[in-house]
C-alpha positions in Angstrom: 230.3 84.5 48.5 233.5 82.6 49.1 233.9 79.3 51.1 235.6 79.6 54.4 235.2 79.1 58.1 234.5 81.0 61.4 232.7 80.9 64.7 233.1 77.0 64.7 231.4 76.6 61.4 232.6 75.7 57.8 230.8 77.3 54.8 230.5 75.0 51.7 228.8 75.9 48.5 226.7 72.9 47.2 225.4 72.0 43.7 222.7 69.7 45.1 221.2 68.4 48.3 219.3 65.1 48.7 217.9 63.8 52.0 216.4 60.5 53.2 214.7 59.1 56.4 216.2 56.0 57.7 215.8 53.9 61.0 218.5 54.8 63.8 219.0 53.9 67.3 220.0 57.0 69.1 221.7 55.2 72.1 222.3 58.5 74.1 218.7 59.4 74.1 217.6 55.8 75.1 220.1 55.6 77.9 219.1 59.1 79.3 215.3 58.8 78.8 214.3 59.6 82.5 216.5 62.7 82.7 215.2 63.8 79.3 211.7 63.6 80.5 212.6 65.7 83.7 214.2 68.3 81.5 211.1 68.4 79.3 208.8 69.0 82.3 211.1 71.9 83.4 211.0 73.3 79.9 207.2 73.1 79.6 206.8 74.8 83.0 208.8 77.8 81.6 207.1 77.9 78.4 203.7 76.1 78.4 203.2 76.5 74.6 205.9 74.0 73.7 204.9 70.7 72.1 206.8 67.4 72.2 206.1 66.3 68.6 208.1 64.2 66.3 211.1 65.9 64.6 213.8 64.7 62.3 217.5 64.8 63.3 220.4 63.9 61.1 222.9 61.0 61.3 225.3 63.2 59.3 226.0 63.9 55.7 228.5 63.1 52.9 229.7 65.5 50.2 231.2 64.4 46.9 231.6 66.8 43.9 229.5 69.4 45.8 226.5 66.9 45.9 225.3 66.4 49.4 223.5 63.4 50.9 221.8 63.8 54.2 220.5 60.9 56.4 217.6 61.7 58.9 215.8 59.8 61.6 212.8 60.5 63.7 212.8 61.3 67.4 210.9 63.5 69.9 211.4 67.2 70.3 212.1 66.7 73.9 215.1 64.6 73.2 216.4 67.1 70.7 216.0 69.9 73.3 217.7 67.9 76.1 220.8 67.1 73.8 221.0 70.8 73.0 220.5 72.1 76.7 223.1 69.7 78.0 225.5 70.1 75.1 225.5 66.2 74.8 228.7 64.4 73.9 229.2 64.1 70.2 227.3 61.0 69.1 227.1 61.6 65.3 223.7 63.2 65.6 223.1 66.7 64.1 220.4 69.3 64.2 219.9 69.6 60.4 217.5 71.9 58.9 217.0 74.2 55.8 216.2 77.9 55.6 215.4 80.6 53.2 217.9 83.6 53.5 216.0 86.7 52.2 218.4 89.1 50.4 216.6 92.4 49.5 216.9 94.6 46.4 218.8 97.3 48.4 221.4 94.9 49.6 220.3 93.9 53.0 219.7 90.5 54.6 216.7 89.8 56.7 216.4 87.7 59.9 213.8 87.1 62.5 213.9 87.5 66.3 212.2 84.5 68.0 209.2 85.2 70.1 209.2 85.0 73.9 207.0 81.8 74.0 209.6 79.8 71.8 212.5 77.6 72.9 214.9 80.1 71.4 213.4 83.2 72.7 215.3 86.3 71.7 217.7 84.7 69.3 218.0 86.1 65.9 218.3 83.9 62.7 216.9 83.0 59.5 213.2 81.9 59.5 213.3 78.1 59.8 212.2 75.0 61.7 213.3 71.4 62.5 212.1 69.1 59.7 209.2 66.7 60.8 207.0 64.0 59.2 205.2 66.7 57.1 208.5 67.1 55.1 208.7 63.3 54.3 207.6 62.2 50.7 207.3 58.8 49.1 210.2 56.5 49.4 211.4 58.2 52.6 212.7 61.3 50.8 212.9 64.3 53.1 212.0 67.6 51.2 214.3 70.2 52.4 213.3 72.7 49.7 209.7 72.6 50.7 210.5 72.6 54.5 212.5 75.8 54.0 209.8 77.4 51.9 207.0 76.4 54.2 208.7 77.6 57.3 209.6 80.9 55.7 206.2 81.7 54.3 204.5 80.7 57.7 206.7 82.7 59.8 206.9 85.9 57.6 203.9 85.8 55.4 206.2 86.8 52.4 205.7 85.2 49.1 208.8 83.7 47.7 209.8 84.7 44.0 209.5 81.9 41.4 213.2 81.5 41.0 213.6 80.6 44.7 213.2 76.9 43.7 216.4 77.2 41.5 218.4 79.0 44.1 221.8 77.4 45.1 222.4 75.8 48.6 225.1 76.8 50.9 225.9 74.5 53.9 227.1 75.8 57.4 228.5 72.8 59.2 229.7 72.8 62.8 228.8 72.8 66.5 226.3 69.8 66.0 224.4 71.6 63.3 223.9 71.2 59.5 222.4 74.4 58.3 221.4 74.2 54.6 220.8 77.8 53.6 219.1 78.9 50.3 219.9 82.6 49.6 217.0 84.2 47.6 216.9 87.8 46.4 213.6 89.6 46.5 212.5 92.5 44.3 211.4 94.7 47.2 213.5 96.7 49.6 214.3 95.7 53.2 211.7 98.2 54.5 209.1 97.0 52.2 209.5 93.4 53.1 209.6 94.2 56.9 206.3 96.1 56.6 204.7 93.1 54.9 206.0 90.6 57.5 204.9 92.9 60.4 201.4 93.1 59.0 201.4 89.3 58.8 202.6 89.0 62.5 199.8 91.6 63.5 197.2 89.1 62.2 198.6 86.2 64.3 197.7 85.8 67.9 201.0 84.2 68.8 203.6 84.7 65.9 206.7 82.7 65.9 208.8 85.8 65.3 208.7 88.8 67.5 210.0 91.0 64.8 212.2 91.1 61.6 215.8 92.3 61.8 217.7 94.0 59.0 221.5 93.4 58.5 223.3 95.8 56.1 226.9 95.5 57.3 229.2 93.8 59.8 228.1 96.4 62.4 224.7 94.6 62.4 226.0 91.2 63.4 225.0 90.5 67.0 227.4 87.9 68.7 225.1 87.7 71.7 222.0 86.7 69.9 223.0 85.3 66.5 224.1 81.7 66.3 227.6 80.8 64.9 226.3 79.7 61.5 224.4 83.0 61.0 227.4 85.0 61.9 229.6 82.9 59.6 227.2 83.4 56.7 226.9 87.1 57.3 230.7 87.5 57.5 231.0 85.9 54.0 228.2 88.1 52.7 229.7 91.3 54.0 233.4 90.5 53.4 
């Protein structure tokens, strides 16, 4: 996979990623608190299952010699959603998250379609979630590898191979997002992994993912439902 850019995102191969939780005054959220609360009430009325819990957003990142350092701060999910809904002016705050990208033994890439009850209903991307307090370790370190692994296993029911912890990182940066992707190759075929994931979803009363999606070629890239960082990554894979 080569470095490059597209769909508003730049792809960078990384040797390492470190992340830390710091204090930060998000002035935009403070100054728009009342409107943010109104937006949240509208959102909850549309999807009652949404929860306004604490999440971690990023103040940005620095890269030197392919080593990336990310700085996080804690805020409420309602603030994050409002900034995204309104496409808030650039304030140096990013939606930063990590995700496992499952590559299969027969050359496909697996994605998930978000369930109807979620904030991103119908969108197709790699199983992931916004980091939260559960990902913070001693000394304020934010465990992006564990966040990616936990979200992947919870949403798909698939067991990561042992070498997943040593997989390299790829950063997709753009459009207010920092997507730290970890490509992992499984020994199973796409159909075998999808069958396992579907069995997992069937046991869940309200699964996060409505279904798994298989991408084998550029023809499987869906501009209407796949975010820019996903399309940029798949473009590089299938180039």
